[in-house]
N, CA and C of each residue as an Amber inpcrd file, in Angstrom:
protein
   477
  86.7860000  72.9190000 103.7180000  87.7010000  73.6720000 104.8520000
  87.0720000  74.1300000 105.8620000  88.1950000  74.2370000 106.8100000
  87.7600000  75.5380000 107.9100000  87.5010000  76.9940000 107.4530000
  86.5210000  77.0560000 108.1110000  86.2690000  78.6330000 107.9900000
  87.4450000  79.5940000 109.0960000  88.0250000  80.8590000 108.1940000
  88.8650000  81.4810000 108.9860000  88.5430000  82.1350000 109.7610000
  89.0700000  82.1970000 110.9990000  88.3900000  83.6720000 112.1150000
  87.4830000  84.5750000 112.2030000  87.9660000  85.4830000 110.8580000
  87.4930000  86.4010000 110.2040000  86.1550000  86.5340000 110.2100000
  85.8310000  85.0160000 109.3950000  84.6040000  84.4800000 108.8350000
  83.2230000  84.0430000 109.7630000  84.4560000  83.9520000 111.2680000
  83.2520000  83.5330000 112.2980000  82.8440000  84.6230000 113.1050000
  83.1280000  86.3140000 113.0320000  82.3110000  87.0800000 113.4020000
  81.2200000  87.5070000 113.2140000  80.1190000  87.4200000 113.7420000
  78.4940000  88.0280000 113.5840000  78.6050000  89.4600000 112.5560000
  78.4730000  89.2970000 111.3830000  78.7840000  91.0450000 111.0660000
  77.3480000  91.4190000 111.1930000  76.6270000  90.8380000 111.0650000
  75.0080000  91.4660000 111.5270000  75.1820000  92.0880000 112.5410000
  75.9050000  91.4870000 113.7070000  76.2050000  92.9590000 114.9020000
  76.9220000  93.2930000 115.0370000  78.2400000  93.4040000 114.0250000
  79.1220000  93.8800000 114.3140000  79.3370000  95.7560000 114.1030000
  79.3800000  96.7170000 114.6790000  79.6920000  97.8700000 115.1100000
  81.1660000  98.3960000 114.5760000  81.1500000  99.9980000 114.0610000
  82.8030000 100.4910000 114.2560000  82.8900000 100.1510000 115.2830000
  84.4620000  99.9910000 115.5160000  85.2780000 100.1480000 116.6280000
  86.6340000  99.6690000 116.7300000  87.2620000  98.6030000 117.2920000
  88.9190000  98.5020000 117.3650000  88.7160000  97.0310000 118.0370000
  88.9140000  95.7790000 117.1740000  88.9560000  94.5790000 117.7010000
  90.0660000  93.7050000 117.3510000  90.4570000  93.0250000 118.7220000
  91.4310000  92.5180000 118.3930000  90.9600000  91.0110000 117.4130000
  91.2380000  90.8530000 116.1730000  90.7520000  89.5210000 115.6790000
  91.3830000  88.4320000 115.8530000  92.5710000  88.5190000 115.7160000
  93.5140000  86.8330000 116.1430000  94.5200000  87.2320000 116.6920000
  94.8910000  85.9720000 117.5620000  96.5680000  85.9350000 118.0140000
  97.3470000  84.9400000 117.1340000  98.6640000  85.3170000 116.6360000
  99.4520000  84.3850000 115.7600000 100.6600000  84.0080000 116.2900000
 101.2640000  83.3110000 116.7070000 102.2600000  82.9860000 117.4160000
 103.4340000  81.7540000 116.5390000 104.5500000  82.7690000 116.4330000
 105.4940000  82.4680000 115.4840000 106.5820000  82.0550000 116.3740000
 106.8110000  81.1130000 116.7540000 107.7150000  80.4830000 117.9890000
 107.4240000  80.8470000 119.2440000 108.5210000  81.9160000 119.6230000
 108.3450000  82.7610000 120.7070000 107.5760000  84.4010000 121.0130000
 107.1640000  84.4730000 119.4940000 106.9090000  85.8810000 119.5670000
 105.2560000  85.7940000 119.0250000 104.5310000  87.0090000 119.0560000
 103.1170000  86.9640000 119.2310000 102.6970000  88.0900000 118.3560000
 102.0740000  87.9510000 117.2480000 101.4170000  88.8940000 116.7130000
 100.0750000  89.4150000 116.4780000  99.6350000  90.0610000 117.0760000
  97.8550000  90.6890000 116.7820000  97.6080000  91.0550000 116.0230000
  96.8120000  90.6900000 115.4690000  96.1200000  91.5060000 114.3620000
  94.4690000  91.9020000 114.7350000  94.6900000  93.8850000 114.6360000
  93.4780000  94.3690000 114.7350000  92.4360000  94.2990000 113.5900000
  91.2400000  94.3570000 114.2100000  90.0320000  94.8310000 112.8580000
  89.7710000  96.3620000 113.5040000  90.4390000  97.1080000 112.4020000
  90.2610000  98.7020000 112.4540000  88.6290000  98.7010000 112.0030000
  87.1440000  98.3890000 112.4690000  86.6500000  98.7910000 111.9040000
  86.0970000  99.9760000 111.6340000  85.3190000 100.4570000 110.5640000
  85.0460000 101.9410000 109.9880000  83.9650000 102.2180000 110.2450000
  83.2720000 101.1430000 109.2180000  81.9040000 101.3090000 108.6860000
  81.1100000 100.5000000 109.4320000  79.7060000  99.8940000 109.5470000
  78.9930000  99.1990000 110.1250000  78.8910000  98.1450000 108.9710000
  79.3190000  96.7900000 108.9690000  79.1050000  96.1590000 107.9320000
  77.4970000  96.0210000 107.1170000  77.3870000  95.5880000 106.1030000
  75.8060000  95.5630000 105.7150000  74.7270000  96.5150000 106.0190000
  75.2910000  97.1580000 106.2730000  74.7000000  98.2460000 106.9320000
  74.7680000  99.7200000 106.1910000  75.5850000 100.1580000 106.3820000
  76.5690000 101.6310000 105.9630000  76.8320000 101.2770000 104.5270000
  77.3220000 102.5640000 104.1020000  77.6970000 102.1140000 102.4410000
  79.1640000 101.7960000 102.4240000  79.5840000 100.8910000 101.9220000
  81.3130000 100.8580000 102.1390000  82.1190000 102.1640000 101.7460000
  83.5180000 102.4090000 102.2280000  83.8980000 103.2860000 101.3950000
  84.7300000 102.9370000 100.1020000  84.8090000 103.7500000  99.0970000
  85.3660000 103.5800000  97.6070000  86.8080000 103.4010000  97.8950000
  87.4710000 102.7420000  97.3330000  88.5030000 102.6640000  96.8280000
  89.7670000 103.8390000  97.1160000  89.1990000 104.8580000  96.3850000
  89.9200000 106.0490000  96.5230000  90.7380000 106.7900000  97.8010000
  89.6970000 106.2970000  99.0370000  89.6910000 107.2490000 100.2670000
  90.3510000 105.7730000 101.1240000  90.0380000 104.2460000 100.6150000
  90.7580000 103.7560000 101.3590000  92.2440000 103.5390000 100.9310000
  92.3640000 103.7620000 100.0060000  94.0060000 104.0880000  99.2940000
  94.7990000 105.1600000  99.9890000  93.9800000 106.1520000  99.7780000
  94.7800000 107.3900000 100.8780000  94.8710000 106.5700000 102.1080000
  93.9120000 106.8170000 102.9080000  93.8210000 106.0390000 103.9010000
  95.2740000 105.3760000 104.6050000  95.2020000 103.8590000 103.8920000
  96.1770000 102.9580000 103.4770000  97.9650000 103.7810000 103.6020000
  98.0240000 104.3590000 102.6060000  99.1610000 105.0480000 102.4080000
  99.6580000 106.1690000 103.9330000  98.6240000 106.6630000 104.1000000
  98.6890000 108.0240000 105.2390000  99.3110000 107.0390000 106.6730000
  98.3950000 106.2330000 106.7000000  97.9550000 105.3200000 108.0640000
  99.4790000 104.6520000 107.9950000  99.6750000 104.0950000 107.3050000
 101.1400000 103.1530000 107.1290000 102.3100000 103.9410000 107.0500000
 102.1390000 105.0710000 106.8530000 103.5100000 106.1200000 106.7920000
 102.9710000 106.8470000 108.2790000 102.1790000 106.9950000 108.5510000
 102.4990000 107.3020000 109.9730000 102.9090000 106.8570000 110.8920000
 101.9750000 105.0530000 110.8450000 102.4480000 104.1070000 111.6870000
 104.2320000 103.2860000 112.3210000 104.2180000 103.5780000 110.6320000
 106.0630000 103.0540000 110.5920000 106.8860000 104.2780000 110.8220000
 106.4900000 105.5040000 111.0150000 107.1420000 106.4730000 111.5590000
 106.9150000 106.9530000 113.2820000 106.0940000 106.2360000 113.5440000
 105.4950000 106.4080000 115.2310000 107.0100000 106.3740000 115.9590000
 107.3070000 107.0190000 116.9340000 107.9620000 106.8780000 117.9200000
 108.2080000 105.6370000 118.7460000 106.9450000 105.1790000 119.5210000
 106.8250000 104.2030000 119.8040000 106.6700000 103.1560000 119.5410000
 105.5900000 103.4390000 118.2380000 104.9110000 102.1260000 117.5670000
 105.8760000 101.2570000 116.4460000 106.3650000 102.4270000 115.8690000
 106.6660000 101.9460000 114.6200000 107.6040000 100.5510000 114.4410000
 108.4590000 100.3840000 115.4080000 109.2690000  98.9250000 115.2320000
 108.2010000  98.0620000 115.6970000 106.8710000  98.1310000 115.9780000
 105.7780000  97.1020000 116.4830000 105.4390000  96.7910000 114.9210000
 105.2770000  97.7140000 114.1660000 104.1110000  97.6130000 113.2090000
 104.5660000  96.6630000 112.2960000 103.7950000  95.8540000 111.7630000
 103.8720000  94.5500000 111.2200000 103.3210000  94.5330000 109.4250000
 102.3550000  95.2740000 109.3580000 101.3220000  95.7590000 108.5370000
 100.1470000  96.2630000 108.8620000  99.5010000  97.4950000 107.8090000
  98.5950000  98.0760000 107.8880000  97.9580000  97.8560000 106.4040000
  96.7780000  97.6660000 106.3990000  95.8540000  97.6330000 105.2800000
  94.9480000  97.3290000 105.1110000  93.9420000  97.6200000 103.9650000
  92.4980000  97.2590000 104.2070000  92.1100000  96.6440000 103.8870000
  90.6930000  96.1420000 104.4930000  89.9760000  94.7110000 104.1380000
  89.2720000  95.2200000 102.9040000  89.1280000  93.5860000 102.5480000
  88.4690000  93.5650000 101.1260000  87.5490000  94.0470000 100.8410000
  86.4340000  94.1080000 102.2650000  85.2160000  94.1720000 101.9610000
  84.6150000  95.9090000 102.2810000  85.8110000  96.8840000 102.2250000
  86.1180000  98.3030000 102.2080000  85.5550000  99.1160000 103.5150000
  85.2750000  97.5920000 104.6940000  84.7300000  98.6460000 105.8450000
  85.6510000  99.1270000 106.9540000  86.9810000  99.0030000 106.5610000
  87.6810000  99.2910000 107.7460000  89.0370000  98.2790000 107.2530000
  90.0430000  98.3820000 108.1830000  91.8040000  97.9940000 107.8790000
  91.6730000  96.8140000 108.9180000  92.8470000  96.5010000 108.7840000
  93.6400000  95.2870000 109.4670000  95.2910000  95.8260000 109.7260000
  95.5240000  95.9460000 111.3750000  96.7340000  96.4600000 111.8150000
  97.4210000  95.1740000 112.8420000  98.3720000  95.1660000 111.9440000
  99.3430000  93.8770000 112.9590000  99.7170000  94.2820000 113.4210000
 100.1940000  93.8390000 114.7230000 101.5390000  94.4690000 115.5080000
 102.1530000  93.2870000 116.4440000 103.3950000  93.4740000 116.5110000
 103.9960000  92.7450000 117.5940000 104.2830000  92.9330000 118.7330000
 103.8570000  91.2530000 119.0780000 103.2380000  91.4880000 120.3610000
 101.6450000  90.9720000 121.0310000 101.4650000  90.7540000 121.9710000
 100.2920000  90.2210000 122.6670000  99.4520000  91.6420000 123.2720000
  98.4790000  91.9970000 122.6260000  97.6730000  93.5740000 122.5750000
  96.5860000  93.4000000 122.8520000  96.5390000  94.1020000 123.4220000
  94.7060000  94.4070000 123.7570000  93.9290000  95.1210000 122.9200000
  93.1120000  95.7400000 122.4990000  92.0310000  96.7470000 121.9710000
  92.4580000  98.1230000 122.9710000  92.3410000  97.7210000 123.9720000
  92.6560000  99.0180000 124.8520000  94.2420000  99.7000000 124.5460000
  94.9030000  98.6830000 124.8370000  96.4000000  99.1730000 124.4990000
  96.4020000  99.8900000 123.5900000  95.7680000  99.8100000 122.2890000
  96.0160000 100.7730000 121.0660000  95.0730000 102.2110000 120.6440000
  94.1680000 101.9120000 121.5350000  93.0210000 103.2400000 121.6390000
  93.8420000 104.7940000 120.9370000  94.5410000 104.7720000 121.7820000
  95.2680000 106.0020000 121.4940000  96.2730000 106.1550000 120.5140000
  96.9390000 105.2430000 119.9310000  97.3990000 104.9510000 118.6880000
  96.7360000 105.3730000 117.4400000  95.4050000 104.4260000 117.5230000
  94.3390000 104.5640000 116.3460000  94.0260000 106.0110000 116.4860000
  93.7470000 106.8050000 117.7480000  92.8910000 107.9120000 117.7590000
  94.0160000 108.9320000 116.7530000  95.4990000 108.9880000 117.5640000
  96.6020000 109.6930000 116.9670000  96.3600000 109.2450000 115.4070000
  96.6730000 108.3230000 115.3050000  96.6000000 108.0070000 113.1600000
  95.4170000 108.7820000 112.8360000  94.1560000 108.4000000 113.2930000
  93.0950000 108.6700000 112.0530000  93.2680000 110.6950000 112.8990000
  93.7540000 110.9700000 113.7380000  93.9850000 112.7250000 114.0150000
  94.8660000 112.8800000 112.7440000  95.8010000 112.1690000 112.6950000
  96.6610000 113.0620000 111.5390000  96.0890000 112.5000000 110.1220000
  95.4570000 111.8970000 110.1710000  94.6800000 111.1940000 108.5200000
  93.4330000 112.7000000 108.3030000  93.0320000 112.9360000 109.3860000
  91.8720000 113.9030000 109.2390000  92.4690000 115.3370000 109.0420000
  93.8460000 115.1690000 109.3240000  94.3020000 116.6990000 109.4250000
  95.3610000 116.9120000 108.0060000  95.5480000 115.7670000 107.5440000
  96.7140000 116.1460000 106.6280000  96.6580000 116.8150000 105.8930000
  97.4530000 117.9400000 105.3390000  97.4510000 118.4560000 104.2300000
  98.7440000 118.2400000 103.1490000  98.5720000 118.5670000 102.3640000
  99.6860000 118.3070000 100.8490000  99.5090000 116.8880000 100.4060000
 100.6820000 116.5770000  99.6910000 100.7580000 115.1130000  98.9200000
 100.6640000 114.3210000  99.3260000  99.8920000 112.6970000  99.3740000
  99.5310000 112.1210000 100.2530000 101.3860000 110.8510000 100.0700000
 101.6790000 110.6190000 101.1060000 103.2460000 109.9930000 100.5780000
 102.9370000 109.0340000  99.8380000 103.7890000 108.5730000  99.0400000
 103.9300000 107.5420000  97.6670000 102.9290000 107.6400000  96.9090000
 102.4010000 108.6670000  96.9850000 101.0050000 109.3250000  95.0850000
 102.3110000 109.2860000  94.4120000 102.4480000 108.6840000  93.5170000
 103.3920000 108.7380000  92.6720000 103.3100000 107.5410000  91.4220000
 103.3850000 107.2850000  90.2350000 103.6350000 106.6260000  89.6320000
 105.1440000 105.7200000  89.8580000 105.9300000 106.1280000  90.1700000
 107.4930000 105.8760000  90.7830000 107.1960000 104.6880000  91.7260000
 106.3400000 105.0530000  92.6660000 106.2720000 104.6900000  94.5070000
 104.7730000 103.7420000  94.4830000 104.0220000 103.9620000  93.4000000
 102.7220000 103.0260000  93.8980000 101.9580000 102.6510000  92.2610000
 101.6530000 101.3630000  92.2900000 101.0000000 100.8250000  91.3610000
  99.5170000 101.3320000  90.4150000  98.6260000 102.1790000  91.7460000
  97.7700000 102.5260000  91.0780000  97.2890000 104.1430000  92.1120000
  98.7320000 104.8300000  91.4180000  98.3240000 106.3280000  92.3980000
  97.3890000 107.5620000  92.1030000  97.0380000 107.4000000  91.1250000
  95.7130000 108.1960000  90.5800000  94.6910000 107.4350000  91.4510000
  94.2320000 106.3890000  92.0420000  92.8990000 105.9560000  92.6100000
  92.9690000 106.3220000  94.1000000  93.1230000 107.7680000  94.3250000
  93.4870000 108.2420000  95.4610000  92.8270000 109.3910000  95.8310000
  91.8980000 109.6050000  97.3140000  90.6910000 110.6520000  97.2840000
  91.3360000 111.4380000  98.5830000  92.3860000 112.1640000  98.6230000
  92.7290000 113.1230000 100.2390000  91.6290000 113.5920000 101.0000000
  90.4430000 114.1550000 100.5030000  89.6730000 114.9880000 100.9660000
  88.4460000 113.4620000 101.5600000  87.6720000 112.8220000 100.6930000
  87.1630000 111.7150000 101.2970000  87.8620000 110.8650000 102.5150000
  89.0500000 110.5270000 101.9000000  89.9720000 109.9790000 103.0060000
  90.0180000 110.7110000 104.8690000  90.0410000 112.4450000 104.5320000
  90.0790000 113.3740000 105.7460000  88.7100000 113.0940000 106.0520000
  87.4680000 113.2800000 105.0650000  85.9570000 113.0730000 105.6150000
  85.9010000 111.4750000 106.3420000  86.2000000 110.5850000 106.2240000
  86.0550000 109.3830000 106.7360000  86.8530000 109.1760000 107.7780000
  87.9450000 109.5580000 107.8600000  88.6820000 109.7030000 108.7850000
  88.3350000 110.5950000 110.4030000  87.7380000 111.6580000 110.3090000
  87.1450000 112.4210000 110.8210000  86.2190000 112.2480000 111.5870000
  84.8560000 111.5070000 110.6080000  83.5970000 110.7430000 111.1110000
  84.0160000 109.5790000 111.8730000  85.0290000 108.4430000 111.5320000
  85.6070000 107.6810000 112.2120000  86.1610000 108.0970000 113.8390000
  86.8620000 109.6530000 113.9220000  87.3600000 109.7090000 115.1120000
  86.1040000 110.1460000 116.3140000  85.0110000 111.1630000 115.4150000
  83.6970000 111.6710000 116.3930000  82.9510000 110.6660000 116.6940000
  82.5820000 109.9390000 115.5850000  81.6170000 108.8070000 115.9850000
  82.1280000 107.6140000 117.1290000  83.2160000 107.2220000 116.7400000
  83.5740000 105.9920000 117.4310000  84.5740000 106.0940000 118.2100000
  85.9020000 106.7680000 117.9960000  86.9810000 106.8520000 118.6960000
  87.2670000 107.6140000 119.9060000  85.8010000 108.9350000 119.3100000
  86.4720000 109.9170000 120.9100000  85.4090000 109.1640000 122.1530000
  84.9560000 108.6010000 122.2030000  84.5280000 108.0330000 123.7620000
  84.2540000 106.3420000 123.6500000  84.9880000 105.9820000 122.7620000
  84.9190000 104.5480000 122.6230000  84.6610000 103.7410000 123.9580000
  83.8510000 102.1420000 124.1980000  83.5060000 101.9910000 125.3020000
  83.7080000 100.3280000 124.9220000  83.5420000  99.5340000 126.1230000
  83.6520000  98.3720000 125.8460000  83.2930000  97.1590000 124.9070000
  81.7870000  97.7560000 124.4020000  81.1490000  96.7820000 123.6960000
  81.8370000  97.3910000 122.2650000  82.8100000  98.3240000 121.7580000
  83.0810000  98.6280000 120.6500000  84.7080000  97.9990000 120.8680000
  85.0400000  97.6120000 121.5380000  86.5020000  96.8910000 121.8210000
  86.5730000  95.9290000 121.5620000  85.4760000  95.0460000 122.0670000
  85.3190000  93.7530000 121.8620000  84.4630000  92.8570000 120.9530000
  84.9530000  91.8480000 120.1820000  83.5550000  91.3080000 119.1800000
  82.3350000  91.0050000 120.0540000  81.3860000  91.4470000 119.1420000
  79.7400000  90.6650000 119.7850000  80.0090000  89.2400000 119.5070000
  79.0880000  88.7310000 120.5610000  79.0890000  87.4540000 120.6940000
  78.2990000  86.9350000 119.5250000
C-alpha cells in the first residue's frame, strides 16, 4: 500500500504551526485539510485526551458558529497522535488564509468560562473525559508561542 500524505511529512523537523495537509477534489469542489500542529512531535509531551476532548468540543462549536467561516467548516477534530487537530474547510485555501480564524478560535478557547458545550451524558459519548483548565492552558501556550507572530516557516511543511 502507498503511504498516506500525512505519513510522508518528516515529523522530526515538524514544529507547531498551521499547515496545508492536503487538497481533496470532489467534482468541482475542493476541500482543504489543515494540520493545526500544537506540539512538536516526538520532542514535546503530547496532549492528554481530556484537554484534547475539551478543545475539540469548544473548537467545533466556535467554528460552526463563526459568521464568516461557519458554512465552510467540514470537520474539526484531534489527530490520533495528540499533537494537534485537523480542520477541513470547503475551498482551496492556504495556511495564511486561516491564521486569523485559528487565532480567534484559540483566543476563544483560552478565555472560555462555563460548561463546555456538549459536555453531558446526553450529548457526548465520553463527557467525563474533559479538562477545561488544561484546554485553556494549552490553547494559551499555542497562541503565545506559535500564533502571535507566526512566520512562513510555521505555515509550510518542512522539506
